N, C-alpha and C positions, 0 to 999 in steps of 0.2 A: 323186785325194783320199780319203781314207777318213774314213767319216761315223758316227759314234758316236751315243749317246742316253743319258739320263739317267733313272732314276726319279723326277726332278721334272719330266720333261717341256722337258727342253733339248736341243739337238743341238748337235753340234760336227762342224764340216769340219776336217779337219784336213792342214795343210801343212806338213812339214819341223816346225817345234818352235811353231808359231806355230797356232791353234785360232780358227774364227771361231765364234760362238755365239748363238743366238737359240732361241727357244722353239717347241716344233712344232706342227704343223697342229691335233693334236688337241686343245693346250692353250689356240690361241687360240680355237677352237671354242667351247670350255667358257666362255671368258673372256667372248666376245661382243665388241662395239664398242671396240675401242681405242682410247681419247682420251688417252691420255700416258703416255710413256715416260722415266723416270728413267735416265740412263744412266751408268757409272761413269767417273770423271775417268781420262785418259790418264797413266799411271805407277803408278796407284794397283796396291800387290800384294795380290792375294786370295787366299783358302785355300779349298781344296775344301770344299765346301757352305757356304761364307760367301756372304753377300748381297753380289750384284754389281749389282742393278739392279731397280726396280722399274717394273711394268707396270699401269697402271688403265683399266679398263675402265667401261661404262656400270653393271654387275654389281658389280664388285669389284675392290681392289688386289691384289697378288699379288707376291711376292718373286719375282726370278731369282736363281739360285744358281750360283756359280762350279763347273763339274763337276771342274775341277782347279786345282792349284794354278800362280800365276804371277800376269806381269803385264801388264796393259792397256797395250796397243799403238796401238789405234785404239776410237774409239766411231763408230757409226753415225747423224752430225748430221741424215742426211736425217730420221730419226725426230721430232726436234725439229719439225720445219714439218710432216710427215706421220704419224703414229703410225699411222694405218689402213694405213699399207706392212705392218705385222705382220699384219694382218687379210688382206690381199691377195695377198701372198709372204711367209708366215712362214717357210719355209725358204729362201727365198734374199734376195730385196731386203732383207725385214723383218730381219734379221740386228741384233744387241744390239752386239756388241764382239768384238775380236779380242785372245785373249791368249796372250802368250808361254809356255809351259809350262815349269816347271821341273822337273818331275818325270813324264816320259811314261809310266811304269810303273802310273800312276793311270789313265791309258786302259783297261788291263784289266779293271778294275770298270765299264766301261761297257757296253752293249748294243750289238749292230749292228743294222742294221733289221729283220730277222726276227725277233729278240729282241725290240724296242721294240713290233712289231706284236703278237706273242703278250701281250708284256704287259699292252698295251693291253686287248687283248681281254679279259683275264682281269679288270679292271677292270670291264668293261662286265657280267659275269656275275652 
């Protein structure tokens, strides 16, 4: 499975035409302790860069954007009861939603892991 990253600090793990989406470890560290996650409804159609979810921490609320066009096929209901999963396992168990991509060519606009790491390091300079 390929993994891609957006400049808005979302990660995608691609499996066929479905991508699992969450926020990166860098993003969860910047947010601090996550206290609430608002997930999109299954069946909702999202446009690339459109609002997909909301994550609230003790510091702030932040939007999570759709990194590609598509339709939500699953939301991580574990986050309703345990939003701290985003802090504990941001790039595994703390995923937000799965989206059936309608235009896989949009993945070309995203970064691989090395590119994302360089992007984050550039932010810290």
